C-alpha positions as CSV (number, residue, x, y, z in Angstrom):
1,X,-4.0,-16.8,58.3
2,X,-4.3,-16.1,54.6
3,X,-1.4,-16.3,52.1
4,X,-1.9,-12.6,51.3
5,X,-1.4,-11.7,54.9
6,X,1.8,-13.7,55.2
7,X,3.1,-12.1,52.0
8,X,2.3,-8.6,53.2
9,X,4.0,-9.1,56.6
10,X,7.1,-10.6,54.9
11,X,7.4,-7.8,52.4
12,X,6.9,-4.9,54.8
13,X,9.3,-6.3,57.5
14,X,12.0,-7.1,55.0
15,X,11.6,-3.6,53.5
16,X,11.7,-1.8,56.8
17,X,14.6,-4.0,58.0
18,X,16.6,-2.6,55.0
19,X,15.8,0.9,55.9
20,X,16.8,0.3,59.5
21,X,20.0,-1.5,58.7
22,X,21.9,1.8,58.9
23,X,21.2,1.8,62.7
24,X,22.8,-1.6,63.2
25,X,26.4,-0.3,63.4
26,X,25.3,2.1,66.2
27,X,22.8,0.1,68.2
28,X,21.9,-3.3,69.6
29,X,23.8,-3.7,72.9
30,X,20.7,-4.1,75.1
31,X,19.8,-7.6,76.3
32,X,17.6,-10.0,74.2
33,X,13.9,-8.8,74.0
34,X,14.4,-5.9,76.4
35,X,12.5,-3.7,73.9
36,X,9.5,-6.0,74.0
37,X,7.7,-6.7,70.8
38,X,5.4,-4.2,69.1
39,X,1.8,-3.6,70.2
40,X,-1.0,-3.2,67.7
41,X,-0.7,0.6,67.7
42,X,3.0,0.7,67.2
43,X,4.5,1.2,70.7
44,X,7.0,-1.2,72.2
45,X,5.2,-3.6,74.5
46,X,3.0,-6.7,74.1
47,X,0.6,-7.3,71.3
48,X,-2.3,-5.4,73.0
49,X,-0.7,-3.2,75.6
50,X,2.1,-0.6,75.6
51,X,4.9,-1.2,78.1
52,X,7.3,1.2,79.7
53,X,10.2,-0.3,77.7
54,X,11.7,1.7,74.9
55,X,11.7,0.3,71.4
56,X,14.8,-1.3,69.8
57,X,17.9,-2.6,71.3
58,X,19.9,0.6,71.8
59,X,21.4,1.5,75.1
60,X,21.5,5.0,76.6
61,X,24.4,5.8,74.3
62,X,22.7,4.4,71.1
63,X,19.8,4.6,68.8
64,X,17.7,1.5,68.3
65,X,14.7,0.8,66.0
66,X,12.2,-1.9,65.0
67,X,10.1,-2.6,62.0
68,X,6.9,-4.8,62.4
69,X,3.9,-6.1,60.7
70,X,0.9,-7.7,62.6
71,X,-2.2,-9.5,61.4
72,X,-5.2,-10.2,63.6
73,X,-7.9,-12.5,62.2
74,X,-11.0,-13.0,64.4
75,X,-13.9,-14.9,62.9
76,X,-15.5,-12.1,60.8
77,X,-12.9,-9.4,60.4
78,X,-9.2,-8.9,59.7
79,X,-6.9,-6.2,61.1
80,X,-3.4,-5.5,59.7
81,X,-1.0,-3.1,61.4
82,X,2.5,-2.4,60.0
83,X,5.0,0.3,60.8
84,X,8.2,1.2,62.7
85,X,9.4,2.7,66.0
86,X,12.7,4.3,67.0
87,X,14.3,4.3,70.5
88,X,16.5,7.3,71.2
89,X,19.2,6.6,73.8
90,X,16.8,4.3,75.8
91,X,14.9,7.4,76.8
92,X,12.5,8.5,74.1
93,X,10.5,6.4,71.6
94,X,8.8,7.6,68.4
95,X,6.5,5.3,66.5
96,X,4.2,5.0,63.5
97,X,1.6,2.4,62.5
98,X,-0.8,2.1,59.6
99,X,-3.8,0.0,60.5
100,X,-6.3,-1.5,58.0
101,X,-9.5,-3.1,59.3
102,X,-11.4,-5.2,56.8
103,X,-15.1,-5.2,57.6
104,X,-15.8,-8.7,56.4
105,X,-19.5,-9.7,56.0
106,X,-20.6,-6.6,57.9
107,X,-19.8,-4.4,54.9
108,X,-18.4,-6.7,52.2
109,X,-15.4,-5.5,50.3
110,X,-14.8,-2.4,52.5
111,X,-12.2,-1.5,55.0
112,X,-11.3,1.3,57.5
113,X,-7.8,2.7,57.7
114,X,-6.1,4.5,60.6
115,X,-2.7,6.1,61.2
116,X,-1.2,6.1,64.7
117,X,1.7,8.4,65.6
118,X,3.2,7.7,69.0
119,X,5.7,9.2,71.5
120,X,6.9,7.7,74.8
121,X,9.3,9.1,77.4
122,X,11.0,7.1,80.1
123,X,10.5,9.0,83.4
124,X,12.1,6.8,86.0
125,X,13.9,3.5,86.7
126,X,15.3,0.7,84.6
127,X,13.3,-2.5,84.2
128,X,16.4,-4.6,83.6
129,X,19.4,-3.2,85.4
130,X,17.7,-1.9,88.6
131,X,17.3,-5.4,90.0
132,X,18.0,-4.3,93.6
133,X,15.1,-1.8,93.4
134,X,11.4,-2.5,94.1
135,X,10.4,0.2,91.7
136,X,9.5,-0.5,88.1
137,X,10.5,1.4,85.0
138,X,7.9,4.1,84.4
139,X,7.1,5.8,81.1
140,X,4.6,8.3,79.9
141,X,3.2,8.0,76.3
142,X,0.8,9.5,73.9
143,X,-0.7,8.2,70.6
144,X,-2.3,10.4,68.0
145,X,-4.9,8.4,66.0
146,X,-6.4,9.6,62.7
147,X,-9.2,7.6,61.2
148,X,-9.0,7.9,57.5
149,X,-12.5,6.7,56.8
150,X,-14.4,8.3,59.7
151,X,-17.3,9.5,57.5
152,X,-17.9,6.0,56.1
153,X,-18.9,3.8,59.1
154,X,-17.9,5.4,62.4
155,X,-19.9,8.6,62.0
156,X,-23.0,6.6,61.0
157,X,-22.7,4.6,64.2
158,X,-22.7,7.8,66.4
159,X,-18.9,8.4,66.9
160,X,-18.1,12.0,67.7
161,X,-14.7,12.5,66.2
162,X,-12.4,11.1,63.5
163,X,-9.1,11.8,65.4
164,X,-8.0,12.0,68.9
165,X,-5.1,11.3,71.3
166,X,-4.7,8.4,73.8
167,X,-2.5,9.2,76.8
168,X,-1.0,6.4,79.0
169,X,1.3,5.8,81.9
170,X,3.1,2.4,81.9
171,X,5.1,0.6,84.6
172,X,7.2,-2.4,83.8
173,X,9.2,-4.6,86.1
174,X,11.6,-7.4,85.0
175,X,13.1,-10.0,87.4
176,X,16.1,-11.8,85.8
177,X,15.6,-14.6,88.3
178,X,11.9,-14.7,88.5
179,X,9.4,-17.6,88.3
180,X,11.3,-20.9,88.4
181,X,14.5,-18.9,88.0
182,X,13.5,-17.6,84.6
183,X,13.3,-14.0,83.5
184,X,9.8,-12.7,84.3
185,X,8.0,-9.5,83.3
186,X,5.0,-7.8,84.8
187,X,3.5,-4.6,83.3
188,X,0.6,-2.3,84.2
189,X,-0.6,0.5,82.0
190,X,-3.3,3.1,82.7
191,X,-4.7,4.6,79.5
192,X,-6.9,7.7,79.1
193,X,-8.8,7.2,75.9
194,X,-12.0,8.0,73.9
195,X,-11.3,5.4,71.2
196,X,-14.0,3.0,70.0
197,X,-12.4,-0.3,69.0
198,X,-8.9,1.3,69.2
199,X,-10.2,4.2,67.1
200,X,-11.3,2.0,64.2
201,X,-14.9,3.1,64.9
202,X,-13.9,6.7,65.8
203,X,-13.8,8.4,69.1
204,X,-16.5,9.2,71.7
205,X,-20.1,8.5,71.2
206,X,-23.7,9.1,72.3
207,X,-23.2,7.1,75.5
208,X,-20.0,8.9,76.6
209,X,-18.1,11.6,74.8
210,X,-15.2,12.2,77.2
211,X,-12.1,10.3,78.3
212,X,-12.2,7.1,80.2
213,X,-9.3,5.7,82.3
214,X,-8.8,2.1,81.3
215,X,-6.2,-0.3,82.8
216,X,-4.1,-2.8,80.8
217,X,-2.2,-5.7,82.3
218,X,0.6,-8.0,81.0
219,X,2.8,-10.8,82.2
220,X,5.5,-12.8,80.4
221,X,8.0,-15.5,81.3
222,X,11.1,-16.7,79.4
223,X,10.3,-20.4,79.1
224,X,13.7,-20.9,77.4
225,X,16.4,-18.5,76.3
226,X,14.5,-17.9,73.0
227,X,10.8,-18.5,73.8
228,X,8.6,-16.2,75.8
229,X,5.0,-17.0,76.9
230,X,2.5,-14.7,78.5
231,X,-0.9,-13.1,78.6
232,X,-2.5,-9.7,78.4
233,X,-5.8,-8.0,79.3
234,X,-6.9,-4.7,78.0
235,X,-10.0,-2.9,79.3
236,X,-11.8,-0.5,76.9
237,X,-14.5,2.2,77.0
238,X,-18.1,1.5,75.8
239,X,-19.1,4.8,74.2
240,X,-21.6,3.7,71.5
241,X,-25.1,2.6,72.4
242,X,-25.7,1.0,69.0
243,X,-23.1,-1.8,69.7
244,X,-21.6,-3.1,72.9
245,X,-17.8,-3.0,73.2
246,X,-15.9,-5.6,75.2
247,X,-12.4,-5.8,76.7
248,X,-9.6,-7.6,74.9
249,X,-7.4,-10.4,76.1
250,X,-4.8,-12.7,74.6
251,X,-2.4,-15.6,75.4
252,X,0.8,-15.4,73.4
253,X,4.1,-17.1,72.6
254,X,7.0,-15.1,71.2
255,X,9.9,-17.0,69.4
256,X,13.2,-15.1,69.2
257,X,15.6,-17.1,67.1
258,X,18.0,-14.2,66.7
259,X,18.5,-11.1,68.8
260,X,17.2,-8.9,66.0
261,X,14.2,-11.0,65.0
262,X,11.0,-12.1,66.8
263,X,7.8,-13.9,65.8
264,X,4.8,-13.6,68.1
265,X,1.8,-15.9,67.8
266,X,-1.3,-15.5,70.0
267,X,-4.9,-16.5,70.6
268,X,-6.9,-13.4,71.0
269,X,-10.4,-12.7,72.2
270,X,-11.8,-9.3,71.1
271,X,-15.3,-9.8,72.3
272,X,-18.1,-8.0,70.5
273,X,-17.1,-5.9,67.4
274,X,-19.9,-3.9,65.8
275,X,-22.7,-6.4,64.8
276,X,-20.6,-9.5,65.4
277,X,-20.3,-11.2,68.9
278,X,-17.5,-13.5,70.2
279,X,-14.8,-12.4,67.9
280,X,-11.9,-14.8,68.7
281,X,-9.0,-15.8,66.5
282,X,-5.3,-15.7,65.8
283,X,-2.7,-13.0,66.0
284,X,0.7,-13.1,64.3
285,X,3.4,-10.5,64.4
286,X,6.9,-10.4,62.8
287,X,9.4,-7.9,64.0
288,X,13.0,-7.0,63.2
289,X,15.0,-4.9,65.7
290,X,18.4,-3.1,65.9
């Protein structure tokens, strides 16, 4: 990871933490890590997949929030995503993320920006406290994505639109006494999407213009009281005939030294991106929660 990336992550998380500090007196009573970390598009979840959990550490009587900054550096590109999310009474989540995708040697010195606005509503269950139930927590979410540079590269590649909405249904189950007696999480998400490379390369294409239903899967285990290890797999549509699009997967470790702070490191495989194959590399995300 470059020094500039680390500096950006530090400055943004510290700044957002200051803005969120006003929530601290009114939130924070949920259990450690029960808001998850923040996925690349701003929702509470894993790094790649949105979970049914609501952001922050607020209970049903409180407001919680998180600020985050994430950097992903495969071999030829770099993606930075920073923003914040707010959990209202452990029922509704609102989120925002600004993404910047540096095009590396494909288009030297250029980048693509995208804004992602999200909403998530818990429909049923409680992933933590309903331990006697076989049913998971279920949430319905939507993410409005606006590509700020659609006319630059995405349109030239055959993408149909510069903005669109992803819809997803997520189910999360947590066992406090799971694998080897440790807290264990399993999540499944079904996403309706037209996004090419998360929307970085626009939406829809000459191969397929409409929505695709794509599953996302995650699992995580508390190795210790402050270290979580897990893996994710995210399937994606392949809308553009000019370049093949592959699924994503990662293996991650999240370190939670304090209830309000987490650092997630992952090895991620993004497959083929534009004209570059085998895009593998490292993912780092810093988050402050209240």
